[in-house]
Z-matrix of the N, CA and C atoms (Angstrom, degrees):
N
C 1 1.461
C 2 1.530 1 109.88
N 3 1.339 2 117.10 1 126.66
C 4 1.448 3 122.19 2 -178.25
C 5 1.530 4 110.71 3 -74.97
N 6 1.330 5 115.42 4 134.04
C 7 1.466 6 121.01 5 179.60
C 8 1.523 7 109.02 6 -104.43
N 9 1.322 8 117.19 7 126.16
C 10 1.460 9 121.20 8 178.23
C 11 1.526 10 109.49 9 -63.37
N 12 1.328 11 116.40 10 137.82
C 13 1.455 12 121.50 11 -178.00
C 14 1.531 13 110.66 12 -76.82
N 15 1.320 14 116.56 13 117.90
C 16 1.461 15 121.52 14 -179.39
C 17 1.530 16 112.58 15 -105.25
N 18 1.327 17 116.85 16 -0.83
C 19 1.465 18 120.62 17 -176.59
C 20 1.529 19 110.34 18 -58.80
N 21 1.333 20 115.42 19 134.69
C 22 1.477 21 125.45 20 -179.09
C 23 1.529 22 112.77 21 77.52
N 24 1.332 23 117.53 22 -1.81
C 25 1.462 24 119.03 23 176.18
C 26 1.532 25 109.72 24 -83.45
N 27 1.322 26 115.16 25 148.72
C 28 1.462 27 121.04 26 -178.80
C 29 1.524 28 110.36 27 -108.27
N 30 1.324 29 115.69 28 135.37
C 31 1.459 30 122.91 29 176.34
C 32 1.528 31 107.47 30 -129.23
N 33 1.327 32 115.50 31 99.56
C 34 1.457 33 121.64 32 -175.44
C 35 1.539 34 110.01 33 57.05
N 36 1.336 35 118.27 34 -116.21
C 37 1.462 36 120.57 35 -179.33
C 38 1.525 37 113.28 36 -87.04
N 39 1.318 38 117.79 37 -1.38
C 40 1.464 39 121.50 38 -172.93
C 41 1.521 40 112.64 39 -103.85
N 42 1.324 41 116.54 40 134.12
C 43 1.451 42 123.66 41 172.76
C 44 1.522 43 107.55 42 -111.76
N 45 1.339 44 117.19 43 122.35
C 46 1.457 45 121.14 44 -177.84
C 47 1.528 46 109.51 45 -74.00
N 48 1.331 47 115.57 46 126.13
C 49 1.460 48 121.24 47 -175.54
C 50 1.522 49 112.46 48 -105.52
N 51 1.346 50 116.57 49 -40.49
C 52 1.467 51 118.67 50 -170.64
C 53 1.524 52 110.82 51 -157.64
N 54 1.340 53 116.55 52 145.17
C 55 1.459 54 122.22 53 170.62
C 56 1.515 55 107.76 54 -89.32
N 57 1.312 56 117.43 55 118.67
C 58 1.458 57 121.13 56 -177.69
C 59 1.525 58 110.90 57 -77.15
N 60 1.334 59 117.77 58 143.69
C 61 1.474 60 120.73 59 -175.19
C 62 1.525 61 114.47 60 -67.46
N 63 1.325 62 116.53 61 -31.46
C 64 1.460 63 118.97 62 -177.37
C 65 1.527 64 110.95 63 -95.61
N 66 1.318 65 116.22 64 133.37
C 67 1.462 66 121.05 65 176.39
C 68 1.521 67 109.64 66 -87.66
N 69 1.324 68 115.88 67 173.40
C 70 1.460 69 119.77 68 175.84
C 71 1.520 70 109.31 69 -71.18
N 72 1.315 71 116.84 70 170.23
C 73 1.466 72 120.76 71 178.99
C 74 1.523 73 111.44 72 -58.64
N 75 1.327 74 116.57 73 -27.05
C 76 1.459 75 120.36 74 -179.33
C 77 1.528 76 112.36 75 -94.99
N 78 1.329 77 117.02 76 6.70
C 79 1.461 78 120.56 77 173.11
C 80 1.515 79 116.50 78 90.82
N 81 1.334 80 118.50 79 13.25
C 82 1.461 81 120.76 80 -178.92
C 83 1.526 82 110.50 81 -85.29
N 84 1.346 83 115.97 82 138.94
C 85 1.461 84 121.05 83 177.42
C 86 1.521 85 110.15 84 -67.02
N 87 1.358 86 116.88 85 142.66
C 88 1.463 87 122.45 86 -176.16
C 89 1.528 88 109.57 87 -118.85
N 90 1.336 89 115.31 88 132.59
C 91 1.456 90 121.23 89 -179.22
C 92 1.518 91 110.40 90 -117.17
N 93 1.338 92 115.91 91 133.49
C 94 1.455 93 120.68 92 173.42
C 95 1.525 94 107.38 93 -83.80
N 96 1.336 95 116.22 94 126.35
C 97 1.464 96 120.74 95 -176.41
C 98 1.528 97 110.54 96 -125.20
N 99 1.326 98 115.20 97 146.57
C 100 1.467 99 121.96 98 176.19
C 101 1.528 100 107.68 99 -104.19
N 102 1.324 101 114.83 100 124.75
C 103 1.460 102 120.54 101 -179.25
C 104 1.531 103 109.98 102 -87.48
N 105 1.312 104 116.68 103 153.46
C 106 1.459 105 121.53 104 179.30
C 107 1.523 106 112.45 105 -58.87
N 108 1.333 107 116.48 106 -24.86
C 109 1.462 108 119.86 107 -179.22
C 110 1.521 109 112.04 108 -79.23
N 111 1.359 110 116.32 109 -9.19
C 112 1.458 111 120.55 110 178.87
C 113 1.512 112 114.50 111 108.04
N 114 1.324 113 117.63 112 -16.24
C 115 1.462 114 121.13 113 179.08
C 116 1.520 115 111.44 114 -80.07
N 117 1.335 116 115.74 115 160.04
C 118 1.460 117 121.39 116 174.58
C 119 1.522 118 109.18 117 -111.28
N 120 1.327 119 115.79 118 151.32
C 121 1.459 120 120.64 119 178.66
C 122 1.511 121 109.04 120 -149.94
N 123 1.329 122 116.97 121 159.33
C 124 1.465 123 122.49 122 179.63
C 125 1.522 124 108.54 123 -111.77
N 126 1.345 125 116.13 124 129.82
C 127 1.468 126 121.31 125 -174.28
C 128 1.529 127 109.41 126 -135.42
N 129 1.336 128 117.15 127 142.85
C 130 1.464 129 119.54 128 176.11
C 131 1.528 130 109.75 129 -81.19
N 132 1.321 131 116.91 130 160.42
C 133 1.468 132 123.04 131 -174.75
C 134 1.518 133 113.00 132 -55.18
N 135 1.327 134 116.49 133 -49.88
C 136 1.463 135 120.67 134 -175.12
C 137 1.513 136 112.14 135 -59.03
N 138 1.320 137 117.07 136 -40.14
C 139 1.462 138 120.25 137 -178.23
C 140 1.519 139 112.42 138 -69.43
N 141 1.333 140 116.80 139 -30.34
C 142 1.458 141 119.98 140 174.51
C 143 1.522 142 110.80 141 -69.60
N 144 1.322 143 116.24 142 -49.50
C 145 1.468 144 120.71 143 -174.48
C 146 1.524 145 112.78 144 -69.06
N 147 1.332 146 116.78 145 -32.91
C 148 1.466 147 119.36 146 -178.82
C 149 1.522 148 112.80 147 -86.35
N 150 1.325 149 115.91 148 -7.33
C 151 1.460 150 118.67 149 -178.99
C 152 1.506 151 113.52 150 78.97
N 153 1.342 152 116.74 151 15.40
C 154 1.461 153 119.64 152 179.19
C 155 1.525 154 111.99 153 -70.97
N 156 1.337 155 116.41 154 -33.15
C 157 1.459 156 121.30 155 177.32
C 158 1.517 157 107.87 156 -117.04
N 159 1.309 158 116.47 157 116.12
C 160 1.468 159 120.48 158 -173.65
C 161 1.516 160 113.64 159 -117.80
N 162 1.325 161 116.95 160 -2.74
C 163 1.458 162 121.49 161 179.12
C 164 1.521 163 108.47 162 -161.34
N 165 1.325 164 116.25 163 -177.16
C 166 1.464 165 120.35 164 177.86
C 167 1.521 166 111.26 165 -76.32
N 168 1.308 167 115.89 166 -6.59
C 169 1.461 168 122.07 167 -174.16
C 170 1.510 169 111.31 168 127.83
N 171 1.344 170 115.55 169 -12.87
C 172 1.465 171 119.25 170 -178.19
C 173 1.531 172 111.90 171 -66.85
N 174 1.340 173 116.07 172 -35.24
C 175 1.466 174 119.16 173 179.13
C 176 1.515 175 110.58 174 -65.44
N 177 1.326 176 116.11 175 -41.00
C 178 1.465 177 121.27 176 177.83
C 179 1.526 178 110.34 177 -59.77
N 180 1.331 179 115.73 178 -46.49
C 181 1.467 180 119.93 179 -178.73
C 182 1.517 181 111.31 180 -62.46
N 183 1.336 182 115.62 181 -41.37
C 184 1.464 183 119.46 182 -179.49
C 185 1.524 184 110.86 183 -65.93
N 186 1.352 185 114.40 184 -49.47
C 187 1.462 186 120.20 185 -175.23
C 188 1.521 187 112.13 186 -68.07
N 189 1.352 188 115.90 187 -52.79
C 190 1.456 189 119.34 188 -171.87
C 191 1.526 190 112.25 189 -82.54
N 192 1.329 191 115.74 190 -19.53
C 193 1.461 192 117.99 191 171.75
C 194 1.514 193 109.38 192 -64.49
N 195 1.340 194 116.56 193 -42.38
C 196 1.464 195 120.84 194 177.97
C 197 1.520 196 111.25 195 -65.55
N 198 1.349 197 115.33 196 -40.27
C 199 1.468 198 119.59 197 -178.03
C 200 1.521 199 111.05 198 -65.16
N 201 1.339 200 116.39 199 -47.81
C 202 1.463 201 118.54 200 -176.55
C 203 1.522 202 111.06 201 -69.46
N 204 1.333 203 116.96 202 -30.90
C 205 1.459 204 118.44 203 176.07
C 206 1.520 205 110.75 204 -68.43
N 207 1.352 206 115.50 205 -34.13
C 208 1.458 207 120.79 206 -179.59
C 209 1.528 208 111.01 207 -74.00
N 210 1.356 209 115.50 208 -46.48
C 211 1.460 210 120.01 209 -173.17
C 212 1.531 211 113.27 210 -97.47
N 213 1.319 212 117.08 211 -19.48
C 214 1.464 213 120.17 212 -179.31
C 215 1.513 214 112.79 213 59.99
N 216 1.355 215 118.16 214 37.44
C 217 1.460 216 121.29 215 -173.17
C 218 1.519 217 113.74 216 -113.12
N 219 1.327 218 118.70 217 9.85
C 220 1.460 219 120.55 218 -174.22
C 221 1.527 220 113.29 219 -63.85
N 222 1.326 221 118.17 220 -19.09
C 223 1.467 222 121.21 221 -179.49
C 224 1.525 223 112.44 222 -102.83
N 225 1.315 224 117.74 223 7.72
C 226 1.463 225 120.75 224 -176.44
C 227 1.523 226 112.06 225 -88.74
N 228 1.314 227 116.25 226 159.95
C 229 1.464 228 122.06 227 177.08
C 230 1.523 229 110.42 228 -64.69
N 231 1.322 230 117.48 229 -34.64
C 232 1.466 231 121.06 230 179.70
C 233 1.524 232 110.63 231 -63.35
N 234 1.323 233 116.59 232 -43.91
C 235 1.466 234 120.68 233 179.44
C 236 1.532 235 110.43 234 -65.84
N 237 1.330 236 117.31 235 -40.17
C 238 1.466 237 120.75 236 178.34
C 239 1.519 238 110.79 237 -64.91
N 240 1.333 239 117.24 238 -39.02
C 241 1.463 240 121.46 239 177.82
C 242 1.526 241 110.21 240 -61.69
N 243 1.317 242 115.78 241 -44.00
C 244 1.469 243 120.70 242 177.89
C 245 1.530 244 110.73 243 -63.30
N 246 1.332 245 116.91 244 -44.44
C 247 1.461 246 120.64 245 -179.16
C 248 1.517 247 112.47 246 -62.71
N 249 1.339 248 117.03 247 -41.34
C 250 1.469 249 120.82 248 178.06
C 251 1.524 250 110.40 249 -64.19
N 252 1.330 251 117.21 250 -38.99
C 253 1.460 252 121.74 251 177.62
C 254 1.524 253 110.52 252 -59.67
N 255 1.321 254 116.84 253 -46.21
C 256 1.464 255 121.50 254 179.13
C 257 1.524 256 110.71 255 -62.39
N 258 1.336 257 116.94 256 -45.74
C 259 1.469 258 120.40 257 -176.17
C 260 1.517 259 112.83 258 -65.41
N 261 1.336 260 118.78 259 -42.28
C 262 1.458 261 118.66 260 -176.99
C 263 1.527 262 112.73 261 -70.31
N 264 1.338 263 116.05 262 -15.45
C 265 1.466 264 119.67 263 177.84
C 266 1.525 265 112.84 264 -97.92
N 267 1.332 266 118.10 265 -15.57
C 268 1.466 267 119.85 266 -172.42
C 269 1.522 268 114.94 267 -126.00
N 270 1.324 269 118.36 268 -23.11
C 271 1.465 270 120.93 269 -173.68
C 272 1.529 271 110.97 270 -101.49
N 273 1.348 272 118.06 271 107.79
C 274 1.471 273 120.25 272 -177.57
C 275 1.520 274 113.91 273 -64.31
N 276 1.323 275 117.83 274 -14.62
C 277 1.466 276 120.75 275 177.85
C 278 1.522 277 112.51 276 -91.57
N 279 1.315 278 116.88 277 -4.96
C 280 1.459 279 120.83 278 179.62
C 281 1.525 280 109.54 279 -71.72
N 282 1.317 281 117.19 280 142.47
C 283 1.466 282 121.64 281 -171.24
C 284 1.531 283 113.99 282 -58.74
N 285 1.339 284 118.39 283 -27.96
C 286 1.464 285 120.46 284 -176.91
C 287 1.536 286 113.18 285 -109.56
N 288 1.333 287 116.43 286 12.82
C 289 1.471 288 119.80 287 -175.23
C 290 1.531 289 112.73 288 -56.87
N 291 1.340 290 118.09 289 -40.54
C 292 1.467 291 121.00 290 -177.04
C 293 1.524 292 112.75 291 -58.15
N 294 1.353 293 116.39 292 -30.45
C 295 1.462 294 120.05 293 -178.39
C 296 1.530 295 112.55 294 -87.62
N 297 1.318 296 116.84 295 -6.51
C 298 1.473 297 120.88 296 -176.98
C 299 1.524 298 110.15 297 -126.23
N 300 1.343 299 117.86 298 -87.82
C 301 1.460 300 119.74 299 178.75
C 302 1.511 301 112.64 300 -56.42
N 303 1.326 302 117.27 301 -35.69
C 304 1.459 303 121.37 302 178.01
C 305 1.515 304 113.23 303 -65.92
N 306 1.323 305 117.40 304 -21.23
C 307 1.477 306 122.32 305 176.23
C 308 1.526 307 111.22 306 -101.85
N 309 1.341 308 115.64 307 12.16
C 310 1.466 309 122.53 308 -179.21
C 311 1.528 310 112.54 309 66.22
N 312 1.337 311 115.86 310 28.51
C 313 1.461 312 120.55 311 170.26
C 314 1.530 313 106.43 312 -81.11
N 315 1.308 314 116.98 313 125.52
C 316 1.459 315 120.33 314 -174.59
C 317 1.523 316 111.53 315 -126.95
N 318 1.309 317 115.24 316 169.65
C 319 1.456 318 122.96 317 175.24
C 320 1.524 319 107.70 318 -101.07
N 321 1.319 320 117.54 319 132.79
C 322 1.464 321 120.31 320 -179.38
C 323 1.530 322 109.53 321 -59.99
N 324 1.317 323 116.30 322 154.68
C 325 1.464 324 121.03 323 -175.01
C 326 1.529 325 112.47 324 -56.30
N 327 1.334 326 116.49 325 -41.18
C 328 1.468 327 119.06 326 -178.58
C 329 1.516 328 112.16 327 -60.79
N 330 1.338 329 116.68 328 -39.12
C 331 1.456 330 120.62 329 -175.29
C 332 1.520 331 113.64 330 -79.94
N 333 1.311 332 118.02 331 1.06
C 334 1.456 333 119.47 332 173.70
C 335 1.528 334 110.19 333 -74.03
N 336 1.322 335 116.02 334 -10.41
C 337 1.459 336 122.45 335 171.56
C 338 1.528 337 108.20 336 -107.22
N 339 1.312 338 116.25 337 125.14
C 340 1.451 339 120.74 338 -176.38
C 341 1.533 340 112.13 339 -57.61
N 342 1.313 341 117.00 340 -38.88
C 343 1.464 342 119.71 341 -176.61
C 344 1.527 343 111.28 342 -60.23
N 345 1.339 344 118.03 343 -34.77
C 346 1.468 345 121.03 344 178.94
C 347 1.530 346 110.88 345 -73.57
N 348 1.333 347 115.75 346 -40.17
C 349 1.464 348 120.39 347 175.71
C 350 1.522 349 110.32 348 -59.01
N 351 1.331 350 116.34 349 -46.13
C 352 1.461 351 121.46 350 -178.54
C 353 1.523 352 111.39 351 -66.10
N 354 1.311 353 116.20 352 -36.94
C 355 1.471 354 120.62 353 177.47
C 356 1.527 355 110.66 354 -59.97
N 357 1.332 356 117.02 355 -40.75
C 358 1.468 357 121.15 356 -175.75
C 359 1.524 358 113.64 357 -83.43
N 360 1.338 359 117.53 358 -34.17
C 361 1.464 360 120.71 359 -171.90
C 362 1.520 361 114.25 360 -108.16
N 363 1.338 362 117.01 361 -22.96
C 364 1.456 363 119.25 362 -178.23
C 365 1.515 364 112.09 363 69.75
N 366 1.331 365 116.69 364 -164.26
C 367 1.466 366 121.28 365 -179.57
C 368 1.526 367 111.17 366 -73.56
N 369 1.325 368 115.31 367 149.42
C 370 1.466 369 119.64 368 175.16
C 371 1.519 370 109.07 369 -66.91
N 372 1.340 371 118.87 370 122.11
C 373 1.469 372 120.05 371 175.79
C 374 1.530 373 110.28 372 -63.84
N 375 1.305 374 116.83 373 156.04
C 376 1.460 375 121.63 374 -178.36
C 377 1.530 376 110.95 375 -57.49
N 378 1.331 377 116.25 376 134.05
C 379 1.474 378 124.36 377 176.12
C 380 1.522 379 112.53 378 62.38
N 381 1.331 380 117.97 379 28.07
C 382 1.462 381 120.56 380 178.32
C 383 1.525 382 110.67 381 -126.16
N 384 1.330 383 115.81 382 165.88
C 385 1.455 384 121.96 383 178.44
C 386 1.515 385 108.99 384 -146.48
N 387 1.342 386 116.76 385 166.77
C 388 1.456 387 119.93 386 -176.19
C 389 1.526 388 110.61 387 -76.24
N 390 1.329 389 115.50 388 143.14
C 391 1.462 390 121.62 389 -176.99
C 392 1.521 391 109.33 390 -140.06
N 393 1.341 392 116.85 391 137.68
C 394 1.465 393 120.95 392 173.81
C 395 1.526 394 109.06 393 -88.59
N 396 1.310 395 117.19 394 128.27
C 397 1.464 396 122.32 395 -178.53
C 398 1.521 397 110.61 396 -65.17
N 399 1.335 398 116.74 397 -45.90
C 400 1.462 399 123.13 398 176.08
C 401 1.516 400 107.44 399 -107.54
N 402 1.341 401 116.71 400 112.87
C 403 1.459 402 120.80 401 -175.21
C 404 1.514 403 114.62 402 -67.55
N 405 1.325 404 117.75 403 -11.82
C 406 1.456 405 120.72 404 179.15
C 407 1.522 406 111.98 405 -93.82
N 408 1.330 407 116.83 406 -0.72
C 409 1.455 408 121.52 407 178.87
C 410 1.518 409 110.01 408 -114.22
N 411 1.325 410 115.45 409 163.56
C 412 1.455 411 120.37 410 -175.34
C 413 1.515 412 113.98 411 -84.41
N 414 1.318 413 114.46 412 -167.00
C 415 1.462 414 122.04 413 -178.93
C 416 1.530 415 110.00 414 -88.44
N 417 1.315 416 115.87 415 120.74
C 418 1.468 417 122.30 416 177.66
C 419 1.528 418 107.76 417 -159.25
N 420 1.304 419 115.82 418 167.89
C 421 1.464 420 120.99 419 -179.54
C 422 1.529 421 110.77 420 -58.75
N 423 1.336 422 116.61 421 -38.99
C 424 1.463 423 121.08 422 -176.19
C 425 1.527 424 112.97 423 -72.62
N 426 1.339 425 117.05 424 -23.35
C 427 1.459 426 119.46 425 -172.46
C 428 1.525 427 113.40 426 -114.35
N 429 1.328 428 118.03 427 10.77
C 430 1.461 429 119.36 428 -176.58
C 431 1.524 430 112.72 429 -126.81
N 432 1.307 431 114.77 430 155.69
C 433 1.462 432 122.71 431 179.06
C 434 1.526 433 107.70 432 -154.04
N 435 1.315 434 116.33 433 163.05
C 436 1.461 435 121.36 434 169.56
C 437 1.517 436 107.33 435 -90.00
N 438 1.318 437 117.71 436 133.58
C 439 1.454 438 120.05 437 -179.39
C 440 1.527 439 109.47 438 -149.09
N 441 1.326 440 116.80 439 172.40
C 442 1.461 441 120.31 440 -179.79
C 443 1.524 442 109.81 441 -73.64
N 444 1.320 443 115.80 442 158.16
C 445 1.463 444 121.10 443 179.43
C 446 1.525 445 110.95 444 -60.70
N 447 1.347 446 116.99 445 -35.53
C 448 1.463 447 120.41 446 -178.90
C 449 1.514 448 111.17 447 -65.74
N 450 1.329 449 117.33 448 -47.44
C 451 1.468 450 120.37 449 179.41
C 452 1.518 451 110.27 450 -64.19
N 453 1.324 452 116.80 451 -41.05
C 454 1.464 453 121.17 452 178.75
C 455 1.520 454 110.43 453 -61.54
N 456 1.325 455 116.48 454 -43.37
C 457 1.461 456 121.04 455 179.37
C 458 1.527 457 111.01 456 -62.96
N 459 1.342 458 116.06 457 -40.59
C 460 1.467 459 119.86 458 -179.57
C 461 1.525 460 112.12 459 -68.66
N 462 1.329 461 116.09 460 -20.00
C 463 1.463 462 120.94 461 -176.93
C 464 1.520 463 112.83 462 -89.86
N 465 1.338 464 117.36 463 -2.69
C 466 1.456 465 120.42 464 -176.48
C 467 1.523 466 111.43 465 -71.44
N 468 1.336 467 114.81 466 143.86
C 469 1.458 468 122.72 467 -175.42
C 470 1.527 469 112.35 468 -64.70
N 471 1.348 470 117.87 469 -32.36
C 472 1.452 471 121.06 470 -174.08
C 473 1.522 472 113.09 471 -94.02
N 474 1.334 473 118.13 472 17.49
C 475 1.461 474 121.10 473 178.21
C 476 1.524 475 111.43 474 -66.16
N 477 1.316 476 115.80 475 149.63
C 478 1.463 477 121.94 476 173.47
C 479 1.524 478 107.25 477 -99.28
N 480 1.318 479 117.16 478 117.03
C 481 1.465 480 122.42 479 -177.31
C 482 1.524 481 108.87 480 -102.56
N 483 1.334 482 117.18 481 129.81
C 484 1.466 483 121.28 482 -177.27
C 485 1.524 484 110.51 483 -130.84
N 486 1.338 485 115.31 484 130.59
C 487 1.468 486 122.48 485 173.78
C 488 1.519 487 107.66 486 -95.16
N 489 1.337 488 116.67 487 125.10
C 490 1.466 489 121.00 488 -177.89
C 491 1.517 490 108.75 489 -144.84
N 492 1.328 491 116.55 490 121.15
C 493 1.455 492 123.16 491 178.88
C 494 1.532 493 112.04 492 50.75
N 495 1.324 494 115.39 493 44.63
C 496 1.460 495 120.86 494 174.68
C 497 1.513 496 115.36 495 82.05
N 498 1.334 497 118.22 496 -0.16
C 499 1.460 498 121.82 497 179.41
C 500 1.524 499 109.93 498 -116.15
N 501 1.317 500 115.89 499 139.86
C 502 1.454 501 121.38 500 179.09
C 503 1.527 502 109.47 501 -114.83
N 504 1.339 503 115.24 502 124.33
C 505 1.456 504 120.75 503 177.97
C 506 1.526 505 109.27 504 -144.35
N 507 1.320 506 115.82 505 162.99
C 508 1.461 507 119.15 506 171.14
C 509 1.518 508 108.05 507 -73.95
N 510 1.330 509 115.51 508 163.03
C 511 1.456 510 119.28 509 179.85
C 512 1.524 511 110.82 510 -62.20
N 513 1.328 512 117.16 511 -33.43
C 514 1.471 513 120.08 512 178.08
C 515 1.524 514 111.16 513 -66.49
N 516 1.333 515 116.57 514 -37.24
C 517 1.468 516 119.37 515 177.89
C 518 1.526 517 110.27 516 -67.75
N 519 1.354 518 116.42 517 -41.83
C 520 1.468 519 118.77 518 177.54
C 521 1.528 520 110.03 519 -61.50
N 522 1.319 521 116.44 520 -37.29
C 523 1.465 522 120.23 521 177.33
C 524 1.516 523 110.47 522 -57.73
N 525 1.333 524 115.63 523 -44.11
C 526 1.462 525 120.62 524 179.87
C 527 1.529 526 110.88 525 -68.64
N 528 1.324 527 117.13 526 -41.56
C 529 1.469 528 121.76 527 -178.05
C 530 1.534 529 111.03 528 -62.57
N 531 1.345 530 116.21 529 -45.96
C 532 1.451 531 120.38 530 -176.35
C 533 1.527 532 113.80 531 -89.41
N 534 1.332 533 116.95 532 -13.13
C 535 1.456 534 119.42 533 -177.01
C 536 1.516 535 112.87 534 71.10
N 537 1.338 536 115.68 535 29.66
C 538 1.466 537 121.13 536 178.32
C 539 1.523 538 108.17 537 -105.11
N 540 1.310 539 116.65 538 137.22
C 541 1.457 540 121.35 539 -179.84
C 542 1.530 541 111.00 540 -53.11
N 543 1.331 542 116.15 541 133.09
C 544 1.471 543 120.51 542 -177.80
C 545 1.528 544 111.52 543 -60.84
N 546 1.333 545 117.34 544 -40.01
C 547 1.460 546 120.40 545 179.30
C 548 1.517 547 111.66 546 -61.43
N 549 1.340 548 116.35 547 -37.39
C 550 1.468 549 120.95 548 177.78
C 551 1.524 550 110.61 549 -64.45
N 552 1.337 551 116.22 550 -46.46
C 553 1.466 552 119.90 551 179.41
C 554 1.525 553 111.58 552 -63.01
N 555 1.320 554 116.59 553 -41.24
C 556 1.464 555 120.27 554 -179.27
C 557 1.529 556 110.75 555 -63.84
N 558 1.331 557 116.75 556 -41.17
C 559 1.467 558 120.93 557 178.62
C 560 1.532 559 110.33 558 -63.64
N 561 1.326 560 116.23 559 -42.76
C 562 1.470 561 119.99 560 178.88
C 563 1.525 562 110.56 561 -64.13
N 564 1.330 563 115.47 562 -41.95
C 565 1.469 564 120.28 563 -178.86
C 566 1.533 565 110.63 564 -59.93
N 567 1.312 566 117.09 565 -47.81
C 568 1.465 567 121.07 566 -177.89
C 569 1.529 568 111.78 567 -73.05
N 570 1.342 569 116.99 568 -17.73
C 571 1.463 570 120.43 569 175.44
C 572 1.526 571 111.26 570 -83.08
N 573 1.342 572 116.91 571 -5.46
C 574 1.463 573 121.10 572 175.94
C 575 1.515 574 115.20 573 89.91
N 576 1.342 575 118.56 574 19.46
C 577 1.461 576 120.76 575 178.99
C 578 1.528 577 109.75 576 -63.19
N 579 1.347 578 115.95 577 142.43
C 580 1.461 579 118.55 578 170.81
C 581 1.528 580 108.09 579 -75.37
N 582 1.338 581 116.54 580 170.16
C 583 1.464 582 119.35 581 -172.99
C 584 1.524 583 113.60 582 -62.88
N 585 1.347 584 117.17 583 -31.30
C 586 1.472 585 120.29 584 179.26
C 587 1.534 586 109.54 585 -63.12
N 588 1.337 587 115.92 586 -48.41
C 589 1.462 588 120.10 587 -179.58
C 590 1.527 589 111.30 588 -73.33
N 591 1.326 590 115.55 589 -31.93
C 592 1.458 591 120.59 590 -177.62
C 593 1.522 592 111.58 591 -58.41
N 594 1.344 593 115.72 592 -43.37
C 595 1.463 594 120.19 593 -175.02
C 596 1.530 595 113.60 594 -101.24
N 597 1.340 596 116.95 595 11.29
C 598 1.459 597 119.99 596 -177.10
C 599 1.523 598 110.70 597 -69.86
N 600 1.305 599 115.57 598 133.12
C 601 1.461 600 122.39 599 175.09
C 602 1.517 601 107.80 600 -161.97
N 603 1.306 602 118.61 601 172.71
C 604 1.453 603 122.55 602 179.69
C 605 1.524 604 109.58 603 -59.18
N 606 1.307 605 117.42 604 128.22
C 607 1.460 606 121.83 605 178.22
C 608 1.514 607 113.02 606 93.83
N 609 1.351 608 117.68 607 -4.48
C 610 1.450 609 120.58 608 177.56
C 611 1.520 610 106.89 609 -121.40
N 612 1.287 611 117.23 610 113.95
C 613 1.461 612 121.60 611 -176.64
C 614 1.522 613 110.33 612 -116.49
N 615 1.330 614 114.16 613 138.50
C 616 1.472 615 121.33 614 176.78
C 617 1.540 616 112.07 615 56.40
N 618 1.304 617 116.43 616 25.51
C 619 1.459 618 120.08 617 173.88
C 620 1.498 619 115.33 618 76.91
N 621 1.341 620 118.78 619 10.26
C 622 1.464 621 120.30 620 -178.76
C 623 1.514 622 109.87 621 -79.94
N 624 1.340 623 116.17 622 141.82
C 625 1.460 624 121.08 623 178.62
C 626 1.531 625 110.33 624 -70.57
């Protein structure tokens, strides 16, 4: 796959200096960039082009240092929720990046500032987390809501949906219904078990609920 040459191009505070020979573990091209502050940093192509990474980190410190000093929210669940949202869309080393930034799921420009996110969403309600209404669209005021972890989990793109005895649930829901470890069910599913064997356990015979 041909990589467009970004050398000498400027992206906010970053000037692209060199294409590094080694890609990330997930195969993303890595660029060595010189920041206006004098530091160097390594950024993948998508984060440069989408504006997700605009400095070596100095801009983040300047911007969010002021925000947290103003709002005093850096230790809150709302701030952590916002930070996780940013990381899964921009950091290729983040555990869930492939399902978000890797699928070109992005955070709208306004929400790259915590104060704007907080203005639109407010505090995280108890026992809830952020959820995208349309899984093919990014994070924005129009496409996000606070919801329970269960509903959020059921809304994920990579869920395994199974119809069994007239009922349709995700594999995680079936795990909860039958009291069978989710990892066990997932292993059986990928091994090709039919639904009778998939849900078999002590007290469940012939696949009956």
